[in-house]
Structures are given as structure tokens and as C-alpha cells.
C-alpha positions in Angstrom: 32.6 -28.9 -12.8 30.4 -29.2 -10.1 28.2 -32.0 -8.7 25.9 -32.3 -5.7 24.7 -33.9 -2.8 21.4 -34.2 -1.0 21.0 -33.4 2.6 17.5 -34.3 3.9 17.9 -35.8 7.0 14.1 -36.1 7.3 13.1 -38.5 4.5 11.1 -36.1 2.7 9.5 -37.1 -1.2 8.9 -35.6 -3.9 4.7 -34.8 -4.4 3.2 -35.5 -7.7 1.0 -32.8 -7.4 2.7 -29.4 -6.9 3.4 -25.7 -7.3 6.7 -23.9 -7.4 8.6 -20.9 -5.7 11.7 -19.4 -6.1 12.4 -17.7 -3.3 16.0 -15.4 -3.9 18.0 -14.9 -3.3 18.4 -13.4 -7.1 17.0 -14.6 -10.6 19.1 -17.8 -10.8 15.9 -19.8 -9.1 13.3 -18.7 -11.5 16.0 -19.6 -14.2 17.0 -22.8 -12.9 13.4 -23.5 -12.4 12.1 -22.6 -15.9 14.9 -25.1 -17.1 13.2 -27.9 -15.4 10.0 -27.5 -17.1 8.3 -26.6 -13.0 8.0 -23.0 -13.5 4.7 -21.7 -15.6 3.9 -18.3 -14.7 6.0 -15.4 -12.3 6.0 -14.9 -8.7 6.9 -11.6 -7.1 10.4 -12.9 -5.6 11.2 -14.1 -9.4 14.0 -11.7 -10.4 14.9 -10.0 -7.1 18.1 -9.0 -5.5 19.7 -9.6 -3.1 16.5 -11.9 -1.6 18.3 -12.7 1.8 14.9 -14.4 4.4 14.8 -11.9 6.5 13.8 -10.1 3.7 11.5 -11.9 2.7 10.0 -12.3 5.4 9.4 -8.5 6.3 7.4 -9.0 3.0 5.4 -11.4 4.0 4.8 -9.9 7.4 3.7 -6.3 6.2 1.9 -8.3 3.4 3.5 -6.8 0.1 3.2 -3.3 1.6 4.8 -0.5 -1.0 6.6 -3.7 -2.9 7.4 -2.0 -6.1 8.7 1.1 -5.0 8.8 4.7 -7.0 10.1 2.9 -10.6 8.1 5.8 -12.8 10.9 8.1 -11.7 13.7 5.6 -12.3 14.0 3.6 -8.4 13.9 0.0 -9.0 15.5 -0.8 -4.9 12.1 -1.4 -2.5 11.5 0.0 1.2 13.0 -3.9 1.8 16.3 -3.1 0.4 15.6 -5.6 -2.8 15.9 -4.2 -6.1 13.4 -5.8 -8.8 15.0 -6.9 -11.5 14.1 -7.7 -15.0 11.4 -4.9 -14.6 8.9 -4.5 -18.1 10.7 -1.5 -19.8 6.7 -0.4 -20.6 6.7 1.0 -17.1 2.5 0.4 -16.1 2.8 -2.4 -17.4 5.1 -3.4 -15.6 3.4 -1.9 -12.2 0.2 -4.3 -13.3 2.3 -7.6 -13.8 3.4 -7.2 -10.6 0.0 -6.6 -8.7 -0.5 -10.0 -10.7 2.7 -12.1 -9.1 1.6 -11.3 -5.9 -2.1 -11.5 -6.3 -0.7 -15.3 -7.5 1.4 -16.1 -4.7 -1.4 -14.9 -1.9 -3.3 -17.4 -3.6 -1.1 -20.4 -3.9 0.4 -19.6 -0.3 -3.1 -20.0 1.3 -3.8 -23.0 -1.5 -3.6 -26.6 0.2 -1.3 -27.5 -2.9 1.7 -28.6 -2.1 4.5 -25.8 -2.3 7.9 -26.3 -2.8 10.0 -22.8 -2.1 13.8 -23.0 -4.4 16.0 -20.9 -3.2 19.6 -21.1 -5.1 22.7 -19.3 -4.2 24.9 -18.8 -7.0 27.5 -16.3 -5.3 29.4 -18.0 -3.6 30.9 -19.4 -7.1 32.1 -15.7 -7.6 32.0 -13.6 -4.4 34.3 -14.7 -1.8 32.2 -12.8 0.5 29.5 -15.0 0.2 31.9 -18.3 1.4 32.9 -17.7 5.2 31.0 -20.4 7.2 29.8 -17.3 9.5 27.3 -15.4 6.7 26.2 -19.1 5.8 25.1 -19.7 8.9 23.5 -16.3 9.2 21.6 -16.8 6.3 20.6 -20.7 7.5 19.5 -19.5 10.6 17.4 -16.7 8.6 15.6 -19.5 6.8 14.9 -21.4 9.7 13.0 -17.9 11.3 11.6 -16.9 7.8 10.4 -21.1 8.7 8.8 -20.3 11.7 7.1 -17.0 10.4 5.0 -18.9 7.6 3.5 -21.9 9.9 2.2 -19.4 12.4 1.7 -16.9 9.4 -0.1 -19.5 7.3 -1.7 -22.1 9.2 -2.2 -24.6 6.8 0.7 -24.6 4.6 2.3 -27.8 3.3 6.0 -27.4 1.3 9.1 -28.0 1.6 12.8 -25.9 1.0 14.8 -26.8 -1.1 18.0 -24.6 -0.3 21.1 -25.0 -2.8 24.2 -23.7 -1.2 27.8 -24.9 -1.4 27.6 -25.9 2.6 26.5 -28.8 4.1 23.9 -27.6 7.2 22.3 -29.3 10.1 19.0 -29.8 9.3 16.6 -29.5 12.4 13.8 -32.2 12.9 11.1 -30.1 13.0 12.2 -28.3 9.2 11.0 -29.2 6.0 14.7 -28.2 4.5 16.0 -30.2 1.7 19.8 -29.0 1.4 20.8 -29.9 -2.2 24.8 -29.1 -1.5 26.7 -28.5 -4.6 30.1 -28.8 -5.1 32.0 -27.1 -7.8 36.1 -27.6 -8.3 36.7 -24.1 -9.2 36.1 -21.0 -7.5 36.6 -17.3 -9.5 37.2 -13.9 -7.8 34.6 -12.0 -10.1 31.0 -12.4 -12.0 32.4 -12.3 -14.9 34.6 -14.9 -15.0 32.1 -17.0 -13.3 30.6 -20.1 -15.6 26.9 -18.7 -13.6 25.3 -19.4 -16.9 26.6 -24.0 -16.6 25.8 -23.2 -12.5 22.4 -22.5 -13.5 21.7 -25.0 -15.9 22.8 -27.7 -13.6 20.7 -26.6 -10.8 17.9 -26.9 -13.5 19.0 -30.2 -14.4 18.9 -31.3 -10.9 15.1 -30.0 -10.3 14.0 -32.4 -13.5 15.8 -34.7 -11.5 13.8 -34.5 -8.5 10.6 -33.6 -10.1 11.3 -36.2 -12.8 10.1 -33.4 -15.8 12.0 -32.8 -18.3 15.1 -29.9 -19.4 14.4 -26.7 -21.6 16.9 -25.2 -22.5 15.1 -22.6 -24.4 14.2 -19.7 -22.2 10.7 -17.6 -23.5 11.3 -13.9 -22.3 8.1 -13.5 -22.5 7.6 -15.6 -19.7 9.3 -12.9 -18.0 6.5 -10.3 -17.8 3.7 -12.2 -16.7 
């Protein structure tokens, strides 16, 4: 059902010493990374949706200010207009968990270690809006703008963005994006009918090939909450 090709015109290679940051646009990125055994802790963008690049940029511009909404009153959409999903039912614990995730992110992004951001757009599979060329063009341009912003804000950042999408994109020579171009033989009218879990596993297998790791389909729910 699924296949892929790698669009990597700038000839980047995967390093051995790295940390992985799931980067949206929903939970699929963190889950695929977990399947690929390259995710060992939670980070602030793991369980968020819809998380487009311009929203990530606004969070970073504001240094995560008001990232956690008024969860005590049942509000889980923050001021950046995305949902903090899978929030710990113990609200106080959940707040502390998100604080730790934010501290981890800030620590990681200021280190010299290689960072691989993973961005997976699965909605193409079951949402016609995500299949439109203009929509995909705009999101990709947002990612290019986010790249530029991160290079300016984090001067010593060493990174690649693994951009999983069902579209082939023209990658500029100054970009660190690797475009994993997904293909499917079937499209669906809604999420309930679509085999999105199969796609997440497939993306995990691609990451296993790229990082030379082991596939582990036993996701411990406790890893969501740390």
C-alpha cells in the first residue's frame, strides 16, 4: 500500500551521535520515532495538533511563553492555536511534565549535538484539504521560514529536518531538509476509514532504515507521560 523515495538533493547523511525531536504536525511523528527506537523521552511538540511550522516558530519566538493553557479549567488549546493532546489526567502532574519537556527542548536545541527534527503529514491519507498543491506549498514554505528563524536564533544549531509528506518539494541549496516522499495506492474520505496506524508503522520502518535501529511496535503508554 505504501512506498517512498528520498528527495535529498543536498546529500545529507545520518550521523551516529544525535537526538531526535518530533516536530508535528500531530502525534504521528512521536509515535513513528518511538517505533524506530529513536525516541527515549517526551518533548513539548510530541502530542500536539495541528502543529504547522508557523505555529512552532511563534512558540520559539516567544520562548514557550503561555505554552501551557488553563488546563485546570479544561482548556487544552493554547494561545498558539494547537491542542496539547494526551494530557495527563492528573492535571498538576501534567503541568510539571510539560515544564520538563520544555526545559529538555531548550537544553537540547542549545547543545552542539546533531538534531533531527521529524515532521510527518499523515492527513493527506484521509483529508482532501491536505492533498491540495497550494496547501502543501504553503506549509513547506512555512518550514523554510522556520529553518531561517532557527538558524538566526540558535546560531550553532546542527540539524536536519526529515520532512515526510506525500508531495515532492524543491529543496533550496541552503536548506537542511530531507524530503521523504510518501506514496499510497489508496486514499480515504475520513480518518476512521484510513489505516493511519499502518502509515505510522511504515514511517517508523523508514526511520529504522535511515538510523540503522531496531523496530519496536510495543509502545509503552508511560513513555507519553515523562
